[in-house]
DOVO-467476 format. One record per residue (C-alpha): residue number from 1; residue in three letters; z, y, x. Coordinates in steps of 0.2 Angstrom, whole numbers, padded with zeros to 4 digits, always signed. Example, Ala and Ser with C-alpha at 12.3 -4.5 7.8 and 13.67 -1.06 7.14 Angstrom:
REM residues 2
- 1 ALA +0039 -0022 +0062;
- 2 SER +0036 -0005 +0068;
REM end
This chain:
REM residues 411
- 1 MET -0150 -0032 +0132;
- 2 LYS -0145 -0034 +0113;
- 3 GLU -0147 -0017 +0104;
- 4 TYR -0130 -0020 +0095;
- 5 ASN -0114 -0030 +0102;
- 6 LEU -0098 -0031 +0093;
- 7 ILE -0081 -0034 +0102;
- 8 GLN -0065 -0038 +0093;
- 9 LEU -0049 -0037 +0102;
- 10 ASP -0034 -0048 +0099;
- 11 ASN -0025 -0033 +0090;
- 12 GLY -0040 -0032 +0078;
- 13 ILE -0048 -0016 +0084;
- 14 ARG -0066 -0018 +0085;
- 15 ILE -0078 -0009 +0097;
- 16 LEU -0097 -0008 +0093;
- 17 LEU -0109 -0005 +0107;
- 18 HIS -0126 +0002 +0102;
- 19 TYR -0137 +0001 +0118;
- 20 GLN -0147 +0017 +0120;
- 21 ASN -0156 +0021 +0136;
- 22 SER -0150 +0040 +0138;
- 23 SER -0139 +0049 +0150;
- 24 ILE -0129 +0056 +0136;
- 25 THR -0116 +0045 +0127;
- 26 HIS -0110 +0048 +0108;
- 27 THR -0094 +0039 +0103;
- 28 CYS -0082 +0039 +0088;
- 29 MET -0066 +0031 +0083;
- 30 ILE -0064 +0029 +0064;
- 31 VAL -0048 +0024 +0056;
- 32 ASN -0049 +0018 +0038;
- 33 ALA -0035 +0030 +0032;
- 34 GLY -0038 +0047 +0023;
- 35 ALA -0032 +0058 +0009;
- 36 ARG -0033 +0045 -0004;
- 37 ASP -0019 +0035 +0005;
- 38 GLU -0006 +0049 +0003;
- 39 ARG +0008 +0048 -0008;
- 40 GLU +0012 +0062 -0021;
- 41 GLY +0023 +0075 -0013;
- 42 LYS +0014 +0072 +0004;
- 43 TYR -0003 +0078 +0000;
- 44 GLY -0012 +0085 +0015;
- 45 VAL -0003 +0073 +0028;
- 46 ALA -0018 +0064 +0033;
- 47 HIS -0028 +0080 +0038;
- 48 PHE -0012 +0087 +0046;
- 49 ILE -0012 +0072 +0057;
- 50 GLU -0029 +0075 +0063;
- 51 HIS -0024 +0093 +0069;
- 52 LEU -0008 +0087 +0077;
- 53 LEU -0017 +0073 +0087;
- 54 PHE -0024 +0086 +0099;
- 55 LYS -0007 +0095 +0103;
- 56 ARG +0004 +0084 +0114;
- 57 THR +0005 +0065 +0120;
- 58 GLU +0018 +0056 +0130;
- 59 ARG +0006 +0059 +0145;
- 60 ARG -0003 +0075 +0141;
- 61 SER +0000 +0094 +0136;
- 62 THR -0011 +0102 +0123;
- 63 ASN -0021 +0111 +0137;
- 64 GLN -0024 +0094 +0145;
- 65 ILE -0030 +0086 +0130;
- 66 LEU -0042 +0099 +0126;
- 67 ASN -0048 +0101 +0144;
- 68 ARG -0050 +0082 +0147;
- 69 LEU -0068 +0081 +0142;
- 70 GLU -0073 +0099 +0142;
- 71 GLN -0070 +0100 +0161;
- 72 VAL -0084 +0087 +0163;
- 73 GLY -0095 +0096 +0150;
- 74 GLY -0091 +0085 +0136;
- 75 ASP -0087 +0089 +0118;
- 76 LEU -0072 +0082 +0107;
- 77 ASN -0069 +0085 +0089;
- 78 ALA -0062 +0076 +0073;
- 79 TYR -0062 +0077 +0055;
- 80 THR -0053 +0069 +0039;
- 81 THR -0061 +0063 +0023;
- 82 LYS -0054 +0055 +0007;
- 83 GLU -0056 +0038 +0015;
- 84 TYR -0057 +0041 +0034;
- 85 THR -0050 +0049 +0049;
- 86 CYS -0064 +0052 +0063;
- 87 LEU -0062 +0057 +0082;
- 88 HIS -0079 +0059 +0090;
- 89 ALA -0084 +0064 +0108;
- 90 SER -0101 +0067 +0117;
- 91 PHE -0102 +0067 +0137;
- 92 LEU -0112 +0061 +0152;
- 93 ASN -0112 +0042 +0154;
- 94 PRO -0100 +0041 +0169;
- 95 HIS -0086 +0048 +0158;
- 96 LEU -0084 +0034 +0145;
- 97 GLU -0067 +0027 +0152;
- 98 ARG -0061 +0045 +0152;
- 99 ALA -0066 +0048 +0134;
- 100 LEU -0059 +0031 +0127;
- 101 ASP -0043 +0034 +0136;
- 102 LEU -0041 +0051 +0128;
- 103 PHE -0044 +0043 +0111;
- 104 GLU -0031 +0030 +0114;
- 105 ASP -0019 +0043 +0120;
- 106 VAL -0020 +0055 +0106;
- 107 LEU -0020 +0041 +0092;
- 108 PHE -0007 +0030 +0099;
- 109 HIS +0005 +0041 +0110;
- 110 SER +0005 +0058 +0102;
- 111 THR +0023 +0065 +0101;
- 112 PHE +0021 +0078 +0087;
- 113 PRO +0033 +0091 +0094;
- 114 GLU +0043 +0102 +0080;
- 115 ASN +0036 +0118 +0087;
- 116 GLU +0018 +0112 +0086;
- 117 ILE +0021 +0105 +0069;
- 118 GLU +0026 +0123 +0062;
- 119 LYS +0013 +0132 +0072;
- 120 GLU -0001 +0120 +0065;
- 121 LYS +0005 +0123 +0048;
- 122 GLY +0000 +0141 +0049;
- 123 VAL -0017 +0136 +0055;
- 124 ILE -0020 +0125 +0040;
- 125 LEU -0013 +0138 +0028;
- 126 ASP -0026 +0150 +0035;
- 127 GLU -0039 +0136 +0032;
- 128 MET -0034 +0135 +0014;
- 129 ALA -0035 +0153 +0012;
- 130 SER -0053 +0154 +0020;
- 131 TYR -0058 +0139 +0008;
- 132 LEU -0052 +0149 -0007;
- 133 ASP -0063 +0163 -0001;
- 134 SER -0078 +0152 -0002;
- 135 PRO -0080 +0147 -0021;
- 136 GLU -0097 +0138 -0018;
- 137 GLU -0086 +0126 -0007;
- 138 SER -0070 +0126 -0017;
- 139 ILE -0078 +0122 -0034;
- 140 MET -0084 +0106 -0027;
- 141 ASP -0067 +0100 -0022;
- 142 ASP -0060 +0107 -0038;
- 143 PHE -0073 +0097 -0047;
- 144 GLU -0069 +0081 -0038;
- 145 ASP -0050 +0084 -0042;
- 146 LEU -0055 +0086 -0060;
- 147 LEU -0066 +0069 -0060;
- 148 PHE -0052 +0059 -0052;
- 149 LYS -0037 +0068 -0059;
- 150 GLY -0022 +0056 -0058;
- 151 THR -0028 +0045 -0044;
- 152 GLY -0027 +0046 -0024;
- 153 LEU -0045 +0054 -0025;
- 154 GLY -0039 +0068 -0036;
- 155 HIS -0033 +0080 -0023;
- 156 ASN -0039 +0091 -0009;
- 157 ILE -0040 +0085 +0008;
- 158 LEU -0031 +0100 +0014;
- 159 GLY -0017 +0096 +0003;
- 160 LEU -0006 +0107 -0007;
- 161 GLU +0003 +0122 +0000;
- 162 ASP +0021 +0117 -0004;
- 163 ASP +0018 +0100 +0002;
- 164 LEU +0012 +0106 +0019;
- 165 ARG +0026 +0117 +0021;
- 166 ALA +0038 +0103 +0018;
- 167 LEU +0030 +0090 +0029;
- 168 GLN +0040 +0085 +0044;
- 169 LYS +0038 +0073 +0059;
- 170 PRO +0045 +0057 +0050;
- 171 ASP +0032 +0060 +0036;
- 172 VAL +0018 +0060 +0050;
- 173 ILE +0024 +0044 +0058;
- 174 ASP +0028 +0035 +0042;
- 175 PHE +0009 +0038 +0036;
- 176 MET +0002 +0033 +0052;
- 177 LEU +0013 +0017 +0052;
- 178 SER +0008 +0013 +0034;
- 179 ASN -0010 +0016 +0036;
- 180 TYR -0016 +0016 +0053;
- 181 ASP -0021 -0004 +0052;
- 182 THR -0028 -0010 +0069;
- 183 ASN -0039 -0021 +0059;
- 184 GLU -0046 -0006 +0051;
- 185 ILE -0050 +0004 +0067;
- 186 VAL -0068 +0004 +0074;
- 187 ILE -0074 +0012 +0090;
- 188 ALA -0093 +0015 +0091;
- 189 ILE -0102 +0019 +0107;
- 190 GLY -0120 +0024 +0108;
- 191 GLY -0125 +0024 +0127;
- 192 ASN -0132 +0016 +0142;
- 193 TYR -0120 +0002 +0146;
- 194 SER -0119 -0017 +0148;
- 195 LEU -0108 -0027 +0137;
- 196 ALA -0097 -0032 +0151;
- 197 GLN -0094 -0014 +0156;
- 198 VAL -0088 -0011 +0138;
- 199 GLU -0078 -0026 +0136;
- 200 ARG -0069 -0022 +0153;
- 201 ILE -0065 -0004 +0148;
- 202 SER -0060 -0008 +0130;
- 203 ASN -0048 -0023 +0135;
- 204 LYS -0040 -0011 +0148;
- 205 ILE -0038 +0003 +0137;
- 206 PHE -0035 -0004 +0119;
- 207 GLY -0030 -0021 +0123;
- 208 ARG -0012 -0016 +0126;
- 209 ILE -0010 -0009 +0108;
- 210 LYS +0001 -0018 +0097;
- 211 PRO -0007 -0025 +0081;
- 212 ASN -0002 -0015 +0065;
- 213 THR -0007 -0022 +0048;
- 214 ARG -0005 -0015 +0031;
- 215 SER -0011 -0019 +0013;
- 216 ARG -0020 -0005 +0003;
- 217 GLN -0016 -0004 -0015;
- 218 ASP -0031 -0003 -0026;
- 219 ILE -0030 +0014 -0035;
- 220 ALA -0033 +0013 -0054;
- 221 ILE -0048 +0025 -0058;
- 222 ILE -0046 +0035 -0074;
- 223 GLU -0063 +0037 -0084;
- 224 ASN -0064 +0056 -0089;
- 225 LYS -0073 +0059 -0105;
- 226 GLY -0085 +0074 -0106;
- 227 GLN -0077 +0091 -0106;
- 228 GLN -0081 +0109 -0101;
- 229 ILE -0070 +0120 -0091;
- 230 THR -0073 +0138 -0087;
- 231 ILE -0061 +0148 -0075;
- 232 GLU -0062 +0167 -0072;
- 233 LYS -0060 +0171 -0053;
- 234 PRO -0062 +0188 -0044;
- 235 ILE -0080 +0184 -0039;
- 236 ASN -0096 +0192 -0040;
- 237 GLN -0107 +0177 -0044;
- 238 ALA -0106 +0162 -0056;
- 239 HIS -0104 +0145 -0049;
- 240 TYR -0107 +0129 -0059;
- 241 MET -0103 +0110 -0057;
- 242 LEU -0110 +0096 -0069;
- 243 GLY -0106 +0078 -0066;
- 244 ILE -0099 +0061 -0069;
- 245 GLN -0090 +0046 -0061;
- 246 THR -0101 +0033 -0056;
- 247 PHE -0099 +0017 -0044;
- 248 GLY -0094 +0013 -0027;
- 249 ILE -0103 +0007 -0011;
- 250 PHE -0104 -0011 -0016;
- 251 ASP -0113 -0009 -0032;
- 252 GLU -0131 -0016 -0031;
- 253 ARG -0138 +0000 -0040;
- 254 LYS -0133 +0012 -0026;
- 255 THR -0150 +0013 -0018;
- 256 ALA -0158 +0017 -0034;
- 257 MET -0145 +0031 -0037;
- 258 LEU -0147 +0038 -0020;
- 259 LEU -0166 +0038 -0023;
- 260 LEU -0164 +0047 -0041;
- 261 ASN -0152 +0060 -0034;
- 262 ASN -0164 +0064 -0019;
- 263 MET -0179 +0066 -0032;
- 264 LEU -0168 +0077 -0043;
- 265 GLY -0159 +0089 -0032;
- 266 GLY -0158 +0082 -0014;
- 267 PHE -0163 +0089 +0003;
- 268 GLY -0178 +0100 +0004;
- 269 MET -0187 +0113 -0007;
- 270 SER -0198 +0101 -0017;
- 271 SER -0184 +0093 -0028;
- 272 ILE -0185 +0093 -0047;
- 273 LEU -0171 +0105 -0049;
- 274 ASN -0177 +0117 -0036;
- 275 LEU -0195 +0117 -0042;
- 276 GLY -0191 +0117 -0061;
- 277 ILE -0177 +0131 -0060;
- 278 ARG -0177 +0141 -0045;
- 279 GLU -0195 +0141 -0041;
- 280 LYS -0202 +0142 -0059;
- 281 TYR -0190 +0154 -0067;
- 282 GLY -0181 +0163 -0052;
- 283 ILE -0165 +0157 -0057;
- 284 ALA -0151 +0150 -0046;
- 285 TYR -0151 +0155 -0028;
- 286 THR -0144 +0138 -0024;
- 287 ILE -0146 +0122 -0034;
- 288 GLU -0143 +0104 -0028;
- 289 SER -0137 +0087 -0033;
- 290 ASN -0126 +0075 -0024;
- 291 PHE -0122 +0057 -0026;
- 292 THR -0105 +0053 -0017;
- 293 MET -0099 +0035 -0015;
- 294 TYR -0081 +0029 -0011;
- 295 THR -0076 +0011 -0008;
- 296 ASP -0072 +0007 -0027;
- 297 VAL -0080 +0022 -0036;
- 298 GLY -0092 +0037 -0035;
- 299 HIS -0098 +0052 -0043;
- 300 PHE -0115 +0062 -0046;
- 301 ASN -0114 +0080 -0048;
- 302 ILE -0126 +0095 -0049;
- 303 TYR -0121 +0112 -0042;
- 304 LEU -0129 +0129 -0044;
- 305 GLY -0125 +0148 -0041;
- 306 THR -0132 +0162 -0050;
- 307 ASP -0129 +0178 -0059;
- 308 GLU -0117 +0177 -0073;
- 309 GLU -0130 +0183 -0086;
- 310 LYS -0142 +0169 -0081;
- 311 LEU -0130 +0155 -0081;
- 312 LYS -0133 +0149 -0099;
- 313 LYS -0152 +0149 -0096;
- 314 ALA -0149 +0139 -0079;
- 315 VAL -0138 +0126 -0087;
- 316 SER -0150 +0124 -0102;
- 317 LEU -0164 +0121 -0089;
- 318 VAL -0154 +0108 -0080;
- 319 PHE -0151 +0098 -0096;
- 320 LYS -0170 +0099 -0099;
- 321 GLU -0174 +0092 -0082;
- 322 LEU -0160 +0077 -0085;
- 323 ASN -0168 +0074 -0103;
- 324 LYS -0186 +0072 -0095;
- 325 LEU -0178 +0058 -0084;
- 326 LYS -0172 +0049 -0100;
- 327 GLU -0187 +0049 -0109;
- 328 GLY -0197 +0036 -0100;
- 329 PRO -0201 +0028 -0083;
- 330 ILE -0208 +0040 -0070;
- 331 SER -0226 +0036 -0065;
- 332 ALA -0231 +0024 -0051;
- 333 TYR -0237 +0039 -0041;
- 334 GLN -0221 +0049 -0043;
- 335 LEU -0211 +0034 -0038;
- 336 LYS -0222 +0031 -0022;
- 337 GLN -0220 +0049 -0017;
- 338 ALA -0201 +0049 -0020;
- 339 LYS -0199 +0034 -0009;
- 340 GLN -0210 +0040 +0005;
- 341 LYS -0200 +0056 +0005;
- 342 PHE -0183 +0048 +0005;
- 343 LYS -0187 +0036 +0019;
- 344 GLY -0194 +0049 +0030;
- 345 GLN -0178 +0060 +0028;
- 346 ILE -0167 +0044 +0033;
- 347 ALA -0178 +0041 +0048;
- 348 LEU -0177 +0058 +0054;
- 349 ALA -0158 +0059 +0051;
- 350 GLU -0157 +0045 +0064;
- 351 GLU -0162 +0057 +0077;
- 352 ASN -0145 +0065 +0076;
- 353 ARG -0138 +0051 +0087;
- 354 MET -0119 +0056 +0084;
- 355 SER -0122 +0055 +0065;
- 356 MET -0130 +0038 +0067;
- 357 ILE -0115 +0032 +0078;
- 358 ILE -0103 +0037 +0065;
- 359 ALA -0113 +0030 +0051;
- 360 GLU -0113 +0013 +0061;
- 361 ALA -0094 +0013 +0063;
- 362 LYS -0093 +0016 +0045;
- 363 ASN -0104 +0001 +0042;
- 364 ILE -0093 -0010 +0052;
- 365 ILE -0077 -0005 +0042;
- 366 ASP -0086 -0006 +0025;
- 367 TYR -0097 -0020 +0027;
- 368 ASP -0092 -0029 +0043;
- 369 LYS -0110 -0027 +0049;
- 370 ILE -0124 -0014 +0054;
- 371 ILE -0136 -0011 +0040;
- 372 PRO -0153 -0010 +0049;
- 373 LEU -0165 +0004 +0045;
- 374 GLN -0178 -0009 +0039;
- 375 GLU -0166 -0016 +0027;
- 376 VAL -0162 +0001 +0020;
- 377 PHE -0181 +0005 +0018;
- 378 ASP -0184 -0013 +0009;
- 379 LYS -0170 -0009 -0003;
- 380 ILE -0179 +0008 -0007;
- 381 ASP -0196 -0001 -0008;
- 382 ALA -0188 -0013 -0022;
- 383 VAL -0182 +0000 -0033;
- 384 ARG -0192 +0001 -0050;
- 385 ALA -0196 +0016 -0061;
- 386 GLU -0186 +0006 -0074;
- 387 ASP -0170 +0006 -0064;
- 388 LEU -0171 +0025 -0062;
- 389 LEU -0174 +0027 -0081;
- 390 GLU -0158 +0015 -0084;
- 391 LEU -0147 +0025 -0073;
- 392 SER -0153 +0042 -0081;
- 393 THR -0149 +0035 -0097;
- 394 ILE -0131 +0030 -0092;
- 395 TYR -0126 +0045 -0082;
- 396 PHE -0135 +0059 -0089;
- 397 ASP -0128 +0058 -0106;
- 398 ALA -0123 +0075 -0111;
- 399 ASP -0108 +0068 -0121;
- 400 LYS -0100 +0061 -0105;
- 401 LEU -0104 +0074 -0092;
- 402 ILE -0091 +0085 -0086;
- 403 SER -0094 +0104 -0081;
- 404 LEU -0083 +0116 -0072;
- 405 SER -0089 +0134 -0071;
- 406 PHE -0081 +0148 -0060;
- 407 VAL -0086 +0166 -0067;
- 408 PRO -0082 +0183 -0063;
- 409 GLY -0066 +0190 -0070;
- 410 ASP -0048 +0191 -0067;
- 411 GLU -0040 +0175 -0059;
REM end
């Protein structure tokens, strides 16, 4: 039994089978369409669709959709990103056909009744309000909007309130017809099945779907110059973001940048920023860095939250650590330790089988292949100290970095 098998139906839909000797199946359906594909005036429609898919189909009521997997102890959920829409489910192995049939039903046969459209607008408006009450979350989205202003990446996934209120059924259908390309739909299954079983079920359920293709236009990325923006909000703590546009998923430097980010402020308490600022000076209750990649562009950022009177000191300490990384290559010992830590974290993350299945589906969409763990490790091992120095010199330039601060005050 091969560990991986890829099936492509005549309509372009691809099904990835990752054989796993387990009684539990994790599966997902990913569509290569998200918030960046929305037109101005229709911001939020991709996320809105994700909500509406669970409401009514030609064959099922809302309750029947929600109960279809729950009544056999399964779990069904979904999420939207800037580039993808994802449905995912977990269940006992005998229920694979039930789960895939539900995926097909909600994605291709939802009816989007007017009363559900209006009801779900209220749910998302509440979601927007909750999001605005969490400055540590909203500043990250606002910062990305600032970095990519004027492009499809420069607006929140939830959309704009006025746009959401104006959305109607034709807007939903138009977005799906324009963006739900069957060649850009991948279903990934992690479970104990033979290839013949999955081929039979997949052809039975998804083989009847008519092909739909569309052309995605490249979005011109606007390079922002260094700027500092401070916004007063009715909050008690200060929140700060610092960052810069970088490169996308196909750039050969991405592994080095991922390693550099992990060293600087990635997962765990032993990162450079956490040790050098929080632990050493007792400043910043939360401090982290992130490196996000999209198809054609990406961004690196640092987030910290602290008392307002400590913000200036915290920011100066951040720049102190960034400047150290620009002074010269790190030692061979530091590099070895950083690689060991990063590879260990990646290996542990694979224990989350659902996350692994979703990552494999994205591999198929982005690269048309699975990236084996050993290949990831080999690329990490190939990173040189000089590579990290070069990236630090390019992307940690104070004149190019953009900052956004939320501070206590009147909004």
